[in-house]
C-alpha positions in Angstrom: 112.6 133.7 99.0 110.4 132.6 102.1 108.5 129.7 102.4 105.6 129.4 104.4 106.1 126.4 106.3 103.2 124.0 108.3 104.8 124.4 111.5 104.5 128.1 112.1 101.2 127.4 114.1 102.3 124.6 115.9 105.1 127.4 117.9 103.2 130.3 117.7 100.7 127.8 120.0 103.5 126.8 122.2 104.5 129.8 122.5 101.3 130.9 124.0 101.7 128.0 126.7 105.2 127.7 127.6 108.3 129.7 129.0 110.8 128.4 126.6 110.6 126.8 122.5 113.0 124.5 121.8 113.2 123.7 117.5 115.7 120.8 116.9 116.7 119.9 113.0 119.8 119.3 110.8 121.6 121.8 109.9 120.4 124.2 107.3 116.5 123.1 107.4 115.3 127.0 108.1 115.2 127.3 111.8 117.1 130.8 112.6 114.9 132.3 109.1 111.6 130.6 110.6 112.1 131.4 114.3 113.3 135.3 113.6 110.3 135.8 111.3 108.2 134.4 114.4 110.0 136.3 116.6 110.6 139.7 115.1 111.5 141.3 118.8 113.3 138.8 120.6 117.1 140.0 120.9 118.6 137.2 118.6 122.1 135.5 119.4 124.2 132.8 118.1 126.7 130.6 119.4 127.6 129.8 116.6 130.4 132.3 117.3 132.6 131.0 119.8 133.2 134.3 121.4 129.2 133.8 122.2 129.5 130.8 123.1 132.5 131.1 125.4 130.5 133.9 127.1 127.1 131.2 127.8 129.7 128.6 129.1 132.1 130.0 131.2 130.1 133.6 132.4 125.9 132.4 131.6 124.9 135.2 134.4 126.4 137.6 132.4 125.5 136.5 129.1 122.0 136.6 130.3 122.4 139.8 131.4 123.6 141.5 128.3 120.8 139.5 126.3 118.1 140.0 128.3 114.7 138.3 127.2 112.8 138.4 124.8 115.8 136.2 123.5 115.9 133.9 120.9 119.2 131.8 121.5 120.8 130.0 118.5 122.8 126.1 118.2 122.7 126.5 122.0 124.0 123.2 122.1 127.5 125.0 122.1 126.8 126.2 125.7 125.5 123.4 128.0 126.2 125.4 131.7 123.4 128.0 130.3 120.6 125.6 130.9 120.9 125.2 134.6 120.3 129.5 134.4 117.8 129.7 131.7 115.9 127.2 134.4 116.6 130.0 137.2 115.3 132.7 134.9 112.7 131.0 133.9 111.4 130.2 137.0 111.5 133.5 138.5 108.3 134.4 136.2 106.7 131.5 134.7 103.9 133.3 133.5 106.0 135.0 131.3 105.5 133.3 128.5 107.6 132.7 125.1 110.6 134.3 126.5 112.9 132.3 125.8 113.4 130.8 121.7 115.9 128.2 122.0 117.5 125.9 118.4 119.6 123.2 118.3 121.1 121.1 115.7 122.4 117.8 118.4 119.4 116.4 119.4 121.3 113.8 121.9 123.3 116.8 123.7 120.5 119.2 123.3 117.7 117.1 124.9 119.6 116.2 127.6 120.3 119.2 128.9 116.8 120.1 128.0 115.3 117.0 130.3 118.0 117.7 133.2 117.2 121.4 133.1 114.1 122.8 131.8 111.1 119.7 131.8 108.3 121.0 132.0 109.2 124.7 131.3 109.1 124.2 127.2 107.7 123.3 124.2 109.6 120.8 121.9 109.2 121.1 117.9 111.4 119.0 115.2 111.6 120.9 112.1 112.5 119.1 108.8 113.3 120.2 105.7 111.0 121.4 103.1 108.2 119.3 102.5 106.3 119.5 98.8 103.2 121.1 100.4 105.4 124.0 101.4 107.3 124.4 98.4 103.6 125.1 96.8 103.8 126.3 93.5 107.2 126.4 93.1 106.7 123.1 92.9 104.3 122.6 90.3 106.2 125.4 88.2 109.5 122.8 88.5 108.0 119.4 87.7 106.7 120.8 84.6 110.3 121.3 83.6 112.6 118.8 85.5 112.1 114.9 86.1 110.8 113.6 88.8 115.1 112.1 89.2 115.7 115.6 89.2 113.9 116.7 92.4 115.0 113.9 94.2 118.2 114.2 93.7 118.4 117.7 94.5 116.6 117.4 98.0 114.6 119.3 100.3 117.2 121.8 101.9 115.3 125.5 101.5 118.6 126.9 100.4 119.0 125.1 97.1 115.1 126.0 96.5 115.7 130.0 97.6 118.9 129.5 94.6 117.8 128.0 91.9 121.0 128.9 90.2 123.0 127.1 93.4 124.8 123.6 92.0 123.1 121.0 94.6 126.8 119.0 94.3 128.3 121.7 95.6 125.7 122.6 98.5 126.0 119.0 99.7 129.8 119.0 99.1 130.2 122.1 102.0 127.0 120.9 104.0 129.3 117.4 104.5 132.2 119.5 105.5 130.3 121.5 107.7 128.3 118.6 109.1 131.7 116.5 110.2 133.9 119.6 111.3 131.0 120.8 113.7 128.7 118.0 114.6 130.9 114.7 114.1 134.2 116.4 115.8 132.4 117.9 119.1 130.0 114.8 119.5 132.7 112.2 119.2 136.4 111.7 119.3 136.5 110.5 116.0 140.7 110.1 114.9 139.6 109.8 111.0 136.9 112.1 109.7 137.1 110.4 106.1 136.2 106.9 107.9 132.9 108.2 109.2 132.0 109.5 106.1 132.6 106.1 104.4 130.3 104.9 107.2 127.7 107.6 106.4 128.2 106.3 102.3 127.8 102.8 103.8 124.5 103.4 105.0 123.4 106.1 102.6 123.3 102.1 100.3 121.4 100.5 103.2 118.2 103.4 103.1 115.3 101.7 103.2 116.2 98.2 104.4 117.1 96.4 107.9 119.4 98.2 109.9 123.0 95.6 109.9 125.0 97.5 112.2 127.8 94.6 112.4 127.9 94.5 108.4 127.8 98.3 108.0 131.1 97.5 110.7 132.7 95.5 108.7 132.2 97.6 105.5 133.8 100.5 106.9 136.3 98.7 109.0 135.1 99.3 112.1 133.7 97.6 115.1 129.8 96.6 115.5 129.9 98.7 118.9 131.0 101.5 117.0 128.4 101.5 114.3 126.3 101.5 117.0 128.1 104.7 118.1 128.1 106.2 115.0 124.9 105.5 113.7 122.8 106.6 117.0 125.5 110.1 115.7 123.5 110.6 112.4 120.1 110.4 114.2 120.8 112.6 117.3 122.0 115.4 115.1 119.0 114.6 112.3 120.7 113.2 109.4 118.9 109.6 109.6 115.7 108.0 111.0 115.2 104.0 112.9 111.8 103.6 111.5 110.4 100.6 113.9 108.7 97.4 112.2 105.2 96.6 113.5 104.8 94.6 116.1 100.5 93.5 115.8 99.2 90.7 117.4 98.5 89.2 114.0 99.6 85.6 114.4 102.5 86.0 112.6 106.4 85.9 113.2 107.5 89.8 112.2 111.0 91.1 111.8 112.3 93.0 115.0 114.9 95.2 112.9 114.1 99.0 112.5 114.5 100.4 109.0 117.2 103.3 108.3 116.3 105.8 106.4 117.9 109.0 105.6 115.9 112.0 106.1 116.1 114.1 103.0 116.6 111.8 99.6 119.1 114.9 97.8 121.5 114.5 100.9 121.2 110.6 100.0 121.7 110.5 96.4 125.1 113.1 96.7 126.4 110.5 99.3 125.4 107.9 96.8 127.1 109.3 94.1 124.4 110.0 91.8 123.2 112.7 90.1 119.2 113.5 88.3 121.4 111.2 84.7 122.4 108.5 86.6 119.9 108.2 89.6 116.9 106.7 86.9 119.2 104.2 85.2 120.6 103.3 89.4 119.5 100.3 90.9 119.8 102.8 93.8 116.4 104.2 92.4 113.6 102.3 94.4 115.3 102.7 97.8 115.6 106.4 96.9 112.2 106.6 96.3 111.3 105.3 99.3 113.6 107.6 101.3 111.8 110.4 99.3 108.0 108.7 100.0 108.9 108.2 104.1 110.5 111.8 104.5 106.7 113.4 102.9 104.9 110.8 105.2 106.5 112.0 108.2 106.5 116.0 107.7 102.9 115.9 106.9 102.6 113.0 110.1 104.3 113.8 112.8 104.8 117.7 112.8 101.1 118.3 113.0 99.6 114.7 114.1 101.3 113.4 117.0 99.0 111.3 117.8 100.2 109.1 114.7 102.8 106.3 114.7 104.5 105.2 111.2 106.0 101.5 111.5 106.7 99.3 108.9 105.6 95.3 108.4 107.8 92.6 107.4 107.5 88.9 108.6 109.2 85.7 106.9 107.7 86.2 103.8 106.0 89.6 103.0 107.2 93.4 103.9 104.5 96.5 103.4 107.0 99.8 103.0 105.0 101.6 106.0 101.6 101.2 107.8 100.4 104.3 109.4 98.8 103.7 112.6 95.7 106.3 113.7 94.6 105.1 116.8 94.5 101.6 116.2 93.0 101.9 112.7 95.7 100.7 110.0 96.5 102.0 106.4 98.7 100.0 104.5 101.4 101.8 102.0 103.7 100.5 99.5 106.0 102.7 97.3 107.1 101.6 93.5 108.9 104.0 91.3 107.0 103.4 88.2 104.2 105.9 86.2 101.3 102.1 86.4 101.2 100.5 89.0 100.9 96.4 88.0 99.3 93.9 89.7 102.1 92.5 91.4 102.6 96.0 92.7 99.4 95.8 95.3 99.6 92.0 95.2 101.4 92.0 98.5 98.9 94.9 100.6 96.2 92.8 99.7 97.3 89.9 100.8 98.3 91.3 104.3 96.0 93.8 104.7 92.9 90.4 104.3 94.6 89.3 107.3 93.2 90.8 110.0 91.1 93.4 111.0 93.4 95.7 112.7 93.9 96.6 108.6 91.8 99.4 106.6 90.0 98.2 103.7 91.9 101.0 101.5 95.2 100.3 100.8 97.7 102.7 98.9 100.8 102.8 96.3 102.7 105.7 96.0 104.0 106.1 92.8 104.6 109.5 89.9 101.4 108.7 88.4 100.1 111.8 87.4 96.8 111.5 89.0 95.2 109.6 91.6 93.5 106.3 90.3 92.2 102.5 91.5 94.0 99.9 90.6 92.1 97.4 92.2 89.0 97.2 94.4 90.3 99.3 97.6 93.8 99.2 95.9 94.6 103.6 95.1 97.4 104.7 92.9 99.0 108.1 94.6 101.1 111.0 93.2 104.6 111.1 95.5 104.6 114.6 95.4 101.1 115.0 96.8 101.5 112.9 99.8 100.4 115.8 101.7 96.4 115.3 99.8 97.1 111.5 100.8 97.5 112.8 104.6 95.1 115.6 104.8 92.8 112.5 103.7 93.3 109.6 105.8 93.5 112.6 109.3 90.3 114.3 108.3 88.7 113.3 111.8 92.0 114.0 113.9 92.6 117.0 115.9 95.7 118.8 116.1 96.0 118.5 119.7 
């Protein structure tokens, strides 16, 4: 089963203007499948195979003679020496667009080489796990037979939706083992991968919360310096995102620490040891739901409208989960694991948005309601699995450029 990925239009557009395209994203998000579908005429070679990676790193000229463009190179971060030779090949014919399509699942290493060698020569795209919009009718059918909690615990990696018989626990245990052995070992000289896995679980407990590296380090048994380094690895390998706080000039003392979010709720649930049955009764359900909504907003906003920004708001007494910034117009969004929001659920939204004219009058509570409905003046309840409809509404007057 192939899913229509929303980012396809952007990739095709960039391939019409740049000699090279770089697609980043976590492992198993579907980069290779998508690009082989979009560029069937490109020769495909993966550097996941040690012999290919060795040739690309140690004999890059021979590699490019054997695999000539148009060329799709998978996991190119395994051969950093190749980038300089790609630059030479591109500069020989700068008018030849779309000649090289590159993927990588280690953003830090990959983007360093890109900025050093391919600056101005490539378009860059980040591929996330599947969005609810991309799942389309498959999701609608699934929502009729499974609970909301089941969908959160299953997560949105494509393989889990292509193979309905695949147990999510089997997928994620294999995923983490591969991630630790291949990505973490390459980036870090970690003496014990078990320590890093324990660090991941400590971070999972804090998804949706302010980052406290000292606290996470103490719980894991490492220094705050090491905790900072390890958190950078999770971020650079596209496992987590750090959401920055809003710093508007609205006359309040605002929190300056970022919030931590895992990029997929299914992986988060696995790290927390939660199944679809235990999730609903867990104290973590609010954080998992917030993580899911953040992912949906990010997938539908940042991939298509780079001019938008996503923040959170927090002062010493009040907090709003997300602020969507569209050219200085701020829309406030709160998340609640409930079907019918109460007055308490939108009180903070109304209080904060009334303090400054930078906030849009209309605000939103993303919950589990079947249908959107007004819960107060200028406050709308939304269904979390239809965030894309809300994003379409607030970005209606924006260009994709």
